[in-house]
py3Dmol code that shows the C-alpha trace and the ligand (Angstrom):
import py3Dmol

protein = """\
ATOM      1  CA  MET A   1      27.188 -44.670  30.919  1.00  0.00           C
ATOM      2  CA  THR A   2      25.880 -48.254  30.748  1.00  0.00           C
ATOM      3  CA  LEU A   3      28.243 -51.136  29.947  1.00  0.00           C
ATOM      4  CA  HIS A   4      26.782 -54.419  28.576  1.00  0.00           C
ATOM      5  CA  ALA A   5      28.009 -57.931  28.741  1.00  0.00           C
ATOM      6  CA  THR A   6      29.182 -57.918  25.081  1.00  0.00           C
ATOM      7  CA  GLN A   7      31.878 -55.410  25.701  1.00  0.00           C
ATOM      8  CA  THR A   8      35.365 -56.773  26.298  1.00  0.00           C
ATOM      9  CA  HIS A   9      37.520 -55.827  29.340  1.00  0.00           C
ATOM     10  CA  ASP A  10      40.324 -56.884  31.501  1.00  0.00           C
ATOM     11  CA  SER A  11      38.748 -59.113  34.104  1.00  0.00           C
ATOM     12  CA  LEU A  12      39.157 -58.510  37.828  1.00  0.00           C
ATOM     13  CA  GLY A  13      40.959 -61.798  38.893  1.00  0.00           C
ATOM     14  CA  ASP A  14      38.028 -64.294  38.972  1.00  0.00           C
ATOM     15  CA  ALA A  15      39.965 -67.573  38.564  1.00  0.00           C
ATOM     16  CA  LEU A  16      39.507 -68.483  42.192  1.00  0.00           C
ATOM     17  CA  ALA A  17      36.782 -71.019  42.973  1.00  0.00           C
ATOM     18  CA  ALA A  18      33.949 -69.705  45.096  1.00  0.00           C
ATOM     19  CA  PRO A  19      33.608 -71.217  48.593  1.00  0.00           C
ATOM     20  CA  ASP A  20      30.696 -73.509  49.084  1.00  0.00           C
ATOM     21  CA  SER A  21      28.817 -70.807  51.045  1.00  0.00           C
ATOM     22  CA  CYS A  22      28.695 -68.656  47.898  1.00  0.00           C
ATOM     23  CA  PHE A  23      27.281 -68.502  44.373  1.00  0.00           C
ATOM     24  CA  ALA A  24      29.701 -67.208  41.752  1.00  0.00           C
ATOM     25  CA  GLU A  25      27.734 -64.941  39.375  1.00  0.00           C
ATOM     26  CA  THR A  26      28.560 -62.900  36.287  1.00  0.00           C
ATOM     27  CA  VAL A  27      28.221 -59.186  35.913  1.00  0.00           C
ATOM     28  CA  THR A  28      26.007 -58.336  33.013  1.00  0.00           C
ATOM     29  CA  GLU A  29      25.479 -54.544  33.112  1.00  0.00           C
ATOM     30  CA  ILE A  30      26.902 -51.487  34.937  1.00  0.00           C
ATOM     31  CA  GLU A  31      25.647 -47.909  35.027  1.00  0.00           C
ATOM     32  CA  HIS A  32      27.468 -45.032  36.728  1.00  0.00           C
ATOM     33  CA  TYR A  33      25.400 -42.106  37.866  1.00  0.00           C
ATOM     34  CA  THR A  34      27.809 -39.907  39.735  1.00  0.00           C
ATOM     35  CA  ASP A  35      31.315 -40.055  41.215  1.00  0.00           C
ATOM     36  CA  GLY A  36      29.809 -41.724  44.173  1.00  0.00           C
ATOM     37  CA  LEU A  37      26.875 -43.907  42.890  1.00  0.00           C
ATOM     38  CA  PHE A  38      26.427 -46.802  40.479  1.00  0.00           C
ATOM     39  CA  ARG A  39      24.158 -49.777  39.855  1.00  0.00           C
ATOM     40  CA  PHE A  40      24.988 -53.101  38.387  1.00  0.00           C
ATOM     41  CA  ARG A  41      23.158 -56.361  37.288  1.00  0.00           C
ATOM     42  CA  MET A  42      24.472 -59.813  37.503  1.00  0.00           C
ATOM     43  CA  THR A  43      23.287 -63.312  36.684  1.00  0.00           C
ATOM     44  CA  ARG A  44      20.841 -64.959  39.083  1.00  0.00           C
ATOM     45  CA  PRO A  45      21.484 -68.547  40.329  1.00  0.00           C
ATOM     46  CA  ALA A  46      18.623 -70.822  39.247  1.00  0.00           C
ATOM     47  CA  SER A  47      18.058 -72.040  42.816  1.00  0.00           C
ATOM     48  CA  PHE A  48      18.228 -68.582  44.465  1.00  0.00           C
ATOM     49  CA  ARG A  49      14.914 -67.453  46.028  1.00  0.00           C
ATOM     50  CA  PHE A  50      14.250 -64.208  47.893  1.00  0.00           C
ATOM     51  CA  ARG A  51      11.462 -61.892  48.991  1.00  0.00           C
ATOM     52  CA  SER A  52      11.418 -58.465  47.424  1.00  0.00           C
ATOM     53  CA  GLY A  53      13.085 -56.043  49.813  1.00  0.00           C
ATOM     54  CA  GLU A  54      15.723 -58.573  51.294  1.00  0.00           C
ATOM     55  CA  PHE A  55      19.450 -58.272  51.145  1.00  0.00           C
ATOM     56  CA  VAL A  56      22.356 -60.623  50.565  1.00  0.00           C
ATOM     57  CA  MET A  57      26.103 -60.458  51.392  1.00  0.00           C
ATOM     58  CA  ILE A  58      28.175 -59.962  48.261  1.00  0.00           C
ATOM     59  CA  GLY A  59      31.992 -59.784  47.699  1.00  0.00           C
ATOM     60  CA  LEU A  60      34.661 -60.027  45.043  1.00  0.00           C
ATOM     61  CA  PRO A  61      36.723 -63.164  44.494  1.00  0.00           C
ATOM     62  CA  GLY A  62      39.925 -63.145  46.599  1.00  0.00           C
ATOM     63  CA  THR A  63      41.789 -65.068  49.053  1.00  0.00           C
ATOM     64  CA  ALA A  64      40.390 -62.933  51.903  1.00  0.00           C
ATOM     65  CA  PRO A  65      37.174 -61.615  50.372  1.00  0.00           C
ATOM     66  CA  VAL A  66      35.332 -58.740  52.012  1.00  0.00           C
ATOM     67  CA  PHE A  67      31.519 -59.235  52.023  1.00  0.00           C
ATOM     68  CA  ARG A  68      29.043 -56.475  52.520  1.00  0.00           C
ATOM     69  CA  ALA A  69      25.234 -56.422  52.849  1.00  0.00           C
ATOM     70  CA  TYR A  70      23.489 -55.321  49.704  1.00  0.00           C
ATOM     71  CA  SER A  71      19.781 -54.927  49.229  1.00  0.00           C
ATOM     72  CA  ILE A  72      18.583 -56.617  46.111  1.00  0.00           C
ATOM     73  CA  ALA A  73      17.058 -53.863  44.002  1.00  0.00           C
ATOM     74  CA  SER A  74      15.406 -56.057  41.375  1.00  0.00           C
ATOM     75  CA  PRO A  75      12.109 -57.820  42.223  1.00  0.00           C
ATOM     76  CA  ASN A  76      11.860 -61.504  43.039  1.00  0.00           C
ATOM     77  CA  TRP A  77      10.520 -62.470  39.527  1.00  0.00           C
ATOM     78  CA  ASP A  78      13.438 -60.942  37.759  1.00  0.00           C
ATOM     79  CA  ASP A  79      15.976 -63.199  35.833  1.00  0.00           C
ATOM     80  CA  THR A  80      18.928 -61.061  36.824  1.00  0.00           C
ATOM     81  CA  LEU A  81      19.823 -59.471  40.243  1.00  0.00           C
ATOM     82  CA  GLU A  82      20.324 -55.640  40.462  1.00  0.00           C
ATOM     83  CA  PHE A  83      22.226 -53.777  43.110  1.00  0.00           C
ATOM     84  CA  TYR A  84      22.682 -50.003  43.710  1.00  0.00           C
ATOM     85  CA  SER A  85      25.818 -48.938  45.461  1.00  0.00           C
ATOM     86  CA  ILE A  86      27.797 -45.961  46.670  1.00  0.00           C
ATOM     87  CA  LYS A  87      31.592 -45.795  45.961  1.00  0.00           C
ATOM     88  CA  VAL A  88      33.399 -45.227  49.138  1.00  0.00           C
ATOM     89  CA  PRO A  89      36.913 -43.871  48.609  1.00  0.00           C
ATOM     90  CA  GLY A  90      39.226 -46.462  50.250  1.00  0.00           C
ATOM     91  CA  GLY A  91      36.275 -48.585  51.194  1.00  0.00           C
ATOM     92  CA  PRO A  92      37.069 -52.300  51.724  1.00  0.00           C
ATOM     93  CA  LEU A  93      34.681 -53.517  49.005  1.00  0.00           C
ATOM     94  CA  THR A  94      33.400 -50.561  46.974  1.00  0.00           C
ATOM     95  CA  GLU A  95      36.930 -49.275  46.051  1.00  0.00           C
ATOM     96  CA  ARG A  96      37.230 -52.330  43.908  1.00  0.00           C
ATOM     97  CA  LEU A  97      33.608 -53.055  43.185  1.00  0.00           C
ATOM     98  CA  GLN A  98      33.067 -49.719  41.430  1.00  0.00           C
ATOM     99  CA  HIS A  99      35.615 -50.989  38.726  1.00  0.00           C
ATOM    100  CA  ILE A 100      33.710 -54.108  37.854  1.00  0.00           C
ATOM    101  CA  ARG A 101      32.998 -54.811  34.242  1.00  0.00           C
ATOM    102  CA  PRO A 102      30.568 -57.026  32.367  1.00  0.00           C
ATOM    103  CA  GLY A 103      31.904 -60.571  32.492  1.00  0.00           C
ATOM    104  CA  ASP A 104      33.529 -60.154  35.909  1.00  0.00           C
ATOM    105  CA  THR A 105      32.613 -62.599  38.775  1.00  0.00           C
ATOM    106  CA  ILE A 106      30.842 -61.575  41.988  1.00  0.00           C
ATOM    107  CA  TRP A 107      30.517 -63.886  44.945  1.00  0.00           C
ATOM    108  CA  MET A 108      27.135 -63.810  46.710  1.00  0.00           C
ATOM    109  CA  ARG A 109      26.348 -65.777  49.930  1.00  0.00           C
ATOM    110  CA  ARG A 110      23.436 -68.125  49.523  1.00  0.00           C
ATOM    111  CA  LYS A 111      20.964 -66.866  52.126  1.00  0.00           C
ATOM    112  CA  PRO A 112      19.005 -63.667  51.685  1.00  0.00           C
ATOM    113  CA  THR A 113      17.455 -61.971  54.763  1.00  0.00           C
ATOM    114  CA  GLY A 114      15.899 -58.680  55.876  1.00  0.00           C
ATOM    115  CA  THR A 115      13.092 -56.940  57.564  1.00  0.00           C
ATOM    116  CA  LEU A 116      11.978 -54.619  54.685  1.00  0.00           C
ATOM    117  CA  VAL A 117       9.450 -57.163  53.397  1.00  0.00           C
ATOM    118  CA  ILE A 118       5.729 -56.774  53.179  1.00  0.00           C
ATOM    119  CA  ASP A 119       5.344 -59.945  55.327  1.00  0.00           C
ATOM    120  CA  ALA A 120       6.639 -57.969  58.266  1.00  0.00           C
ATOM    121  CA  LEU A 121       3.728 -55.490  58.031  1.00  0.00           C
ATOM    122  CA  VAL A 122       0.154 -55.910  59.022  1.00  0.00           C
ATOM    123  CA  PRO A 123      -2.338 -55.343  56.132  1.00  0.00           C
ATOM    124  CA  GLY A 124      -2.985 -51.626  55.238  1.00  0.00           C
ATOM    125  CA  ARG A 125      -4.104 -49.421  52.322  1.00  0.00           C
ATOM    126  CA  GLN A 126      -1.114 -47.281  51.631  1.00  0.00           C
ATOM    127  CA  LEU A 127       2.583 -48.214  51.795  1.00  0.00           C
ATOM    128  CA  TRP A 128       5.124 -45.405  52.443  1.00  0.00           C
ATOM    129  CA  MET A 129       8.711 -46.090  51.768  1.00  0.00           C
ATOM    130  CA  PHE A 130      11.225 -43.602  53.171  1.00  0.00           C
ATOM    131  CA  ALA A 131      14.788 -43.817  51.816  1.00  0.00           C
ATOM    132  CA  THR A 132      17.862 -41.628  51.920  1.00  0.00           C
ATOM    133  CA  GLY A 133      20.788 -42.354  49.534  1.00  0.00           C
ATOM    134  CA  THR A 134      21.208 -45.943  48.514  1.00  0.00           C
ATOM    135  CA  GLY A 135      18.500 -46.798  51.001  1.00  0.00           C
ATOM    136  CA  ILE A 136      16.186 -46.748  48.030  1.00  0.00           C
ATOM    137  CA  ALA A 137      17.505 -50.159  46.801  1.00  0.00           C
ATOM    138  CA  PRO A 138      15.082 -52.483  48.608  1.00  0.00           C
ATOM    139  CA  PHE A 139      12.250 -50.273  47.631  1.00  0.00           C
ATOM    140  CA  ALA A 140      13.294 -50.448  43.960  1.00  0.00           C
ATOM    141  CA  SER A 141      12.585 -54.157  44.370  1.00  0.00           C
ATOM    142  CA  ILE A 142       9.250 -53.712  46.153  1.00  0.00           C
ATOM    143  CA  ILE A 143       7.816 -51.270  43.680  1.00  0.00           C
ATOM    144  CA  ARG A 144       8.601 -53.607  40.815  1.00  0.00           C
ATOM    145  CA  ASP A 145       6.828 -56.524  42.435  1.00  0.00           C
ATOM    146  CA  PRO A 146       3.154 -57.073  41.407  1.00  0.00           C
ATOM    147  CA  GLU A 147       2.412 -58.525  44.889  1.00  0.00           C
ATOM    148  CA  SER A 148       3.025 -55.093  46.434  1.00  0.00           C
ATOM    149  CA  TYR A 149       0.042 -53.770  44.433  1.00  0.00           C
ATOM    150  CA  GLU A 150      -2.075 -56.716  45.366  1.00  0.00           C
ATOM    151  CA  LYS A 151      -1.363 -55.912  49.084  1.00  0.00           C
ATOM    152  CA  PHE A 152      -1.675 -52.125  48.893  1.00  0.00           C
ATOM    153  CA  ASP A 153      -3.838 -49.678  47.022  1.00  0.00           C
ATOM    154  CA  ARG A 154      -1.094 -47.120  46.833  1.00  0.00           C
ATOM    155  CA  LEU A 155       2.662 -47.051  47.070  1.00  0.00           C
ATOM    156  CA  ILE A 156       4.481 -43.828  47.985  1.00  0.00           C
ATOM    157  CA  LEU A 157       8.220 -43.894  47.516  1.00  0.00           C
ATOM    158  CA  VAL A 158       9.996 -40.984  49.123  1.00  0.00           C
ATOM    159  CA  GLN A 159      13.787 -40.491  48.510  1.00  0.00           C
ATOM    160  CA  GLY A 160      15.946 -37.809  50.097  1.00  0.00           C
ATOM    161  CA  CYS A 161      19.511 -37.103  48.883  1.00  0.00           C
ATOM    162  CA  ARG A 162      22.020 -34.311  49.235  1.00  0.00           C
ATOM    163  CA  HIS A 163      22.092 -33.319  45.535  1.00  0.00           C
ATOM    164  CA  VAL A 164      19.718 -33.551  42.563  1.00  0.00           C
ATOM    165  CA  ALA A 165      22.189 -35.645  40.576  1.00  0.00           C
ATOM    166  CA  GLU A 166      21.840 -38.357  43.236  1.00  0.00           C
ATOM    167  CA  LEU A 167      18.172 -38.765  42.361  1.00  0.00           C
ATOM    168  CA  ALA A 168      18.955 -40.180  38.928  1.00  0.00           C
ATOM    169  CA  TYR A 169      18.510 -43.773  39.848  1.00  0.00           C
ATOM    170  CA  ALA A 170      15.076 -43.007  41.382  1.00  0.00           C
ATOM    171  CA  ARG A 171      13.938 -41.070  38.461  1.00  0.00           C
ATOM    172  CA  GLY A 172      15.104 -43.787  35.974  1.00  0.00           C
ATOM    173  CA  LEU A 173      13.054 -46.372  37.959  1.00  0.00           C
ATOM    174  CA  GLY A 174       9.952 -44.132  37.735  1.00  0.00           C
ATOM    175  CA  ALA A 175      10.466 -43.702  34.047  1.00  0.00           C
ATOM    176  CA  SER A 176      11.182 -47.314  33.286  1.00  0.00           C
ATOM    177  CA  LEU A 177       8.228 -48.710  35.362  1.00  0.00           C
ATOM    178  CA  GLY A 178       5.703 -47.041  33.009  1.00  0.00           C
ATOM    179  CA  ASP A 179       6.870 -49.166  30.057  1.00  0.00           C
ATOM    180  CA  ASP A 180       7.377 -52.408  32.180  1.00  0.00           C
ATOM    181  CA  PRO A 181       5.059 -55.042  30.664  1.00  0.00           C
ATOM    182  CA  LEU A 182       4.530 -56.872  33.979  1.00  0.00           C
ATOM    183  CA  VAL A 183       4.364 -54.136  36.568  1.00  0.00           C
ATOM    184  CA  GLY A 184       3.479 -50.958  34.557  1.00  0.00           C
ATOM    185  CA  ALA A 185      -0.216 -51.640  34.542  1.00  0.00           C
ATOM    186  CA  PHE A 186      -0.281 -52.205  38.314  1.00  0.00           C
ATOM    187  CA  ALA A 187       1.805 -49.146  39.048  1.00  0.00           C
ATOM    188  CA  ALA A 188      -0.096 -46.727  36.787  1.00  0.00           C
ATOM    189  CA  GLY A 189      -1.779 -44.141  39.082  1.00  0.00           C
ATOM    190  CA  ARG A 190      -0.944 -46.114  42.144  1.00  0.00           C
ATOM    191  CA  LEU A 191       2.843 -45.505  42.613  1.00  0.00           C
ATOM    192  CA  GLN A 192       4.073 -42.056  43.543  1.00  0.00           C
ATOM    193  CA  LEU A 193       7.672 -40.979  43.744  1.00  0.00           C
ATOM    194  CA  ILE A 194       8.511 -38.026  45.876  1.00  0.00           C
ATOM    195  CA  THR A 195      12.089 -36.654  45.939  1.00  0.00           C
ATOM    196  CA  ALA A 196      13.759 -34.188  48.249  1.00  0.00           C
ATOM    197  CA  THR A 197      17.266 -32.673  48.420  1.00  0.00           C
ATOM    198  CA  THR A 198      19.135 -31.152  51.326  1.00  0.00           C
ATOM    199  CA  ARG A 199      22.226 -29.394  49.919  1.00  0.00           C
ATOM    200  CA  GLU A 200      20.703 -28.049  46.576  1.00  0.00           C
ATOM    201  CA  ASP A 201      17.313 -26.569  45.894  1.00  0.00           C
ATOM    202  CA  SER A 202      14.673 -28.766  44.189  1.00  0.00           C
ATOM    203  CA  ALA A 203      10.953 -29.147  44.228  1.00  0.00           C
ATOM    204  CA  MET A 204      11.250 -30.255  47.760  1.00  0.00           C
ATOM    205  CA  THR A 205      14.241 -28.950  49.764  1.00  0.00           C
ATOM    206  CA  GLY A 206      14.958 -30.290  53.268  1.00  0.00           C
ATOM    207  CA  ARG A 207      15.431 -33.536  55.229  1.00  0.00           C
ATOM    208  CA  LEU A 208      12.620 -36.073  55.077  1.00  0.00           C
ATOM    209  CA  THR A 209      12.057 -35.616  58.742  1.00  0.00           C
ATOM    210  CA  SER A 210      11.483 -31.923  58.281  1.00  0.00           C
ATOM    211  CA  CYS A 211       9.274 -32.454  55.170  1.00  0.00           C
ATOM    212  CA  LEU A 212       7.228 -34.778  57.192  1.00  0.00           C
ATOM    213  CA  ALA A 213       7.043 -32.573  60.210  1.00  0.00           C
ATOM    214  CA  ASP A 214       6.006 -29.520  58.372  1.00  0.00           C
ATOM    215  CA  GLY A 215       3.348 -31.413  56.223  1.00  0.00           C
ATOM    216  CA  ARG A 216       5.080 -31.040  52.879  1.00  0.00           C
ATOM    217  CA  LEU A 217       5.388 -34.802  52.291  1.00  0.00           C
ATOM    218  CA  GLU A 218       1.740 -35.402  52.953  1.00  0.00           C
ATOM    219  CA  THR A 219       0.740 -32.542  50.817  1.00  0.00           C
ATOM    220  CA  ALA A 220       2.906 -33.794  47.910  1.00  0.00           C
ATOM    221  CA  ALA A 221       1.365 -37.302  48.365  1.00  0.00           C
ATOM    222  CA  ASP A 222      -2.071 -35.908  48.859  1.00  0.00           C
ATOM    223  CA  ALA A 223      -2.420 -38.378  51.690  1.00  0.00           C
ATOM    224  CA  THR A 224      -2.247 -38.450  55.457  1.00  0.00           C
ATOM    225  CA  LEU A 225       0.272 -40.759  57.144  1.00  0.00           C
ATOM    226  CA  ASP A 226      -2.069 -42.534  59.541  1.00  0.00           C
ATOM    227  CA  PRO A 227      -1.424 -45.792  61.372  1.00  0.00           C
ATOM    228  CA  ALA A 228      -5.100 -46.759  60.905  1.00  0.00           C
ATOM    229  CA  THR A 229      -4.557 -47.261  57.166  1.00  0.00           C
ATOM    230  CA  ASP A 230      -0.982 -46.761  56.349  1.00  0.00           C
ATOM    231  CA  ARG A 231       2.147 -48.835  56.671  1.00  0.00           C
ATOM    232  CA  ALA A 232       5.776 -47.609  56.247  1.00  0.00           C
ATOM    233  CA  MET A 233       9.288 -48.886  55.696  1.00  0.00           C
ATOM    234  CA  ILE A 234      12.466 -46.871  56.360  1.00  0.00           C
ATOM    235  CA  CYS A 235      15.970 -47.359  54.941  1.00  0.00           C
ATOM    236  CA  GLY A 236      18.798 -44.960  55.411  1.00  0.00           C
ATOM    237  CA  SER A 237      21.703 -44.039  57.683  1.00  0.00           C
ATOM    238  CA  MET A 238      21.530 -44.796  61.509  1.00  0.00           C
ATOM    239  CA  ALA A 239      20.711 -41.228  62.327  1.00  0.00           C
ATOM    240  CA  MET A 240      17.926 -41.053  59.628  1.00  0.00           C
ATOM    241  CA  LEU A 241      16.457 -44.332  60.930  1.00  0.00           C
ATOM    242  CA  ASN A 242      16.436 -43.128  64.426  1.00  0.00           C
ATOM    243  CA  ASP A 243      14.723 -39.785  63.683  1.00  0.00           C
ATOM    244  CA  MET A 244      12.228 -41.333  61.238  1.00  0.00           C
ATOM    245  CA  ARG A 245      11.363 -44.143  63.682  1.00  0.00           C
ATOM    246  CA  GLU A 246      10.740 -41.415  66.349  1.00  0.00           C
ATOM    247  CA  ALA A 247       8.529 -39.448  64.007  1.00  0.00           C
ATOM    248  CA  LEU A 248       6.398 -42.446  63.143  1.00  0.00           C
ATOM    249  CA  GLN A 249       6.125 -43.681  66.730  1.00  0.00           C
ATOM    250  CA  ALA A 250       4.966 -40.111  67.693  1.00  0.00           C
ATOM    251  CA  ARG A 251       2.131 -40.675  65.189  1.00  0.00           C
ATOM    252  CA  GLY A 252       1.156 -43.886  66.773  1.00  0.00           C
ATOM    253  CA  PHE A 253       2.997 -46.371  64.451  1.00  0.00           C
ATOM    254  CA  VAL A 254       4.238 -49.622  65.958  1.00  0.00           C
ATOM    255  CA  GLU A 255       7.576 -51.144  64.748  1.00  0.00           C
ATOM    256  CA  GLY A 256       7.276 -54.654  63.398  1.00  0.00           C
ATOM    257  CA  SER A 257       9.611 -57.467  62.347  1.00  0.00           C
ATOM    258  CA  ASN A 258       9.417 -60.754  60.527  1.00  0.00           C
ATOM    259  CA  ALA A 259       8.430 -62.546  63.713  1.00  0.00           C
ATOM    260  CA  ARG A 260       5.964 -59.898  64.838  1.00  0.00           C
ATOM    261  CA  PRO A 261       4.412 -57.895  61.871  1.00  0.00           C
ATOM    262  CA  ALA A 262       3.188 -54.421  62.692  1.00  0.00           C
ATOM    263  CA  ASP A 263       2.865 -50.950  61.229  1.00  0.00           C
ATOM    264  CA  PHE A 264       6.405 -50.220  60.069  1.00  0.00           C
ATOM    265  CA  VAL A 265       9.903 -51.673  59.600  1.00  0.00           C
ATOM    266  CA  ILE A 266      13.341 -50.313  59.416  1.00  0.00           C
ATOM    267  CA  GLU A 267      16.836 -51.329  58.135  1.00  0.00           C
ATOM    268  CA  LYS A 268      20.102 -49.675  57.750  1.00  0.00           C
ATOM    269  CA  ALA A 269      21.293 -48.905  54.210  1.00  0.00           C
ATOM    270  CA  PHE A 270      24.602 -50.344  53.053  1.00  0.00           C
ATOM    271  CA  VAL A 271      27.370 -47.950  53.983  1.00  0.00           C
ATOM    272  CA  GLY A 272      30.934 -49.016  53.286  1.00  0.00           C
TER     273      GLY A 272
END
"""
ligand_1 = """\
27
A2P
P 21.890 -33.534 55.164
O 22.496 -33.092 53.848
O 21.135 -32.478 55.890
O 22.852 -34.371 56.129
P 24.087 -39.163 53.730
O 24.702 -39.139 52.323
O 24.938 -38.383 54.749
O 23.694 -40.555 54.158
O 22.842 -38.329 53.639
C 21.748 -38.669 52.684
C 20.547 -37.763 52.960
O 20.080 -38.069 54.233
C 20.965 -36.258 52.983
O 20.016 -35.556 52.297
C 21.018 -35.993 54.427
O 20.691 -34.642 54.773
C 19.833 -36.874 54.926
N 19.947 -37.124 56.317
C 21.103 -37.288 57.067
N 20.734 -37.474 58.416
C 19.377 -37.500 58.485
C 18.456 -37.679 59.492
N 18.873 -37.809 60.804
N 17.159 -37.575 59.202
C 16.724 -37.325 57.946
N 17.550 -37.136 56.907
C 18.943 -37.225 57.173
"""
view = py3Dmol.view(width=600, height=400)
view.addModel(protein, "pdb")
view.setStyle({"model": 0}, {"cartoon": {"style": "trace"}})
view.addModel(ligand_1, "xyz")
view.setStyle({"model": 1}, {"stick": {}})
view.zoomTo()
view.show()
C-alpha cells in the first residue's frame, strides 16, 4: 500500500518548531511491505548535500524527540529523500514513525555521515554489497547513483533476510531501476541482485556467510570475490558484520575508512 501526499490524514503533532540543529521536512509517500518493514519519502532541504551511502539522524517532532540513525536510501541527485525502516514493537522511534502519513513533519539533523561510501574504497572493478534486513538501505542509494557505475564495471548487491516477503523492497528496486531514465542505462547488464533467505526456502537458502563459504554466492554472481579486483561493503546486524568481516579478511581484504580507503567497509544497520 502506497500513500501519497494528496491524501488527507490526521497529522502527528507537528506544530513544534524544529531546533536549529534540524531541518523540518514533510513526508510525501509511504509504502508498507510487511508487519515489520516500510519505506517513506520526504522533502529534501535545498541546502542538504550528502554522499550516496551516508546516514542521517531523524526523529519526530516532540518536546523530547528521539533521534535514530537512518541510511538515506535515495541517491544524492534525487529531489526527495527515501528511508527504509523496520517497525520495532515498543521501539522508541519506530513505534510512532510507522504511523506517519503524507503531510507529517520529520526532523532531520543537518549533518550526514557514514563509511559506506565509494570514497572509502580504493579503486576496483567489481563492487559487492552485502546486506541483511534494512542494511540494504545505503546500497539502494549507491546502486541508483550513476557515479557508482563510473567507478565500477559491475555492482553485485546481495541481500539476506529471514523470509521471502522481506525481499520485496529489494525486488522493487531491481524492477524500478530498469525504467529509471537516469540510471537505467548504466545499470543494464552491470547490476546484479542476489537474494537469500534463512527461514523459508527460496532460490538461495542460508545465511550470506554460509552462501559465501560454500561458493553459492560466487556461482550466482558468476564472479570470484578477489581483493585484487573486487571491493566490498557490508551492512547488517553486529553479528553479521563481525562474521562477514572475518570472511573477507580471510580472503585477504583490508578494512578501510573515510580517512584510510581500502578494500572493504562496514556499518551497522539501523536497529531500534
Ligand atoms: P537467521 O535467520 O539464521 O538468524 P535479523 O532480522 O535477525 O537481523 O536477521 C536478518 C538476516 O540476517 C537473517 O536471515 C539472519 O539469519 C541473518 N543473520 C543473522 N546473523 C547473521 C550472521 N552472523 N551472519 C550472517 N547472517 C546473519
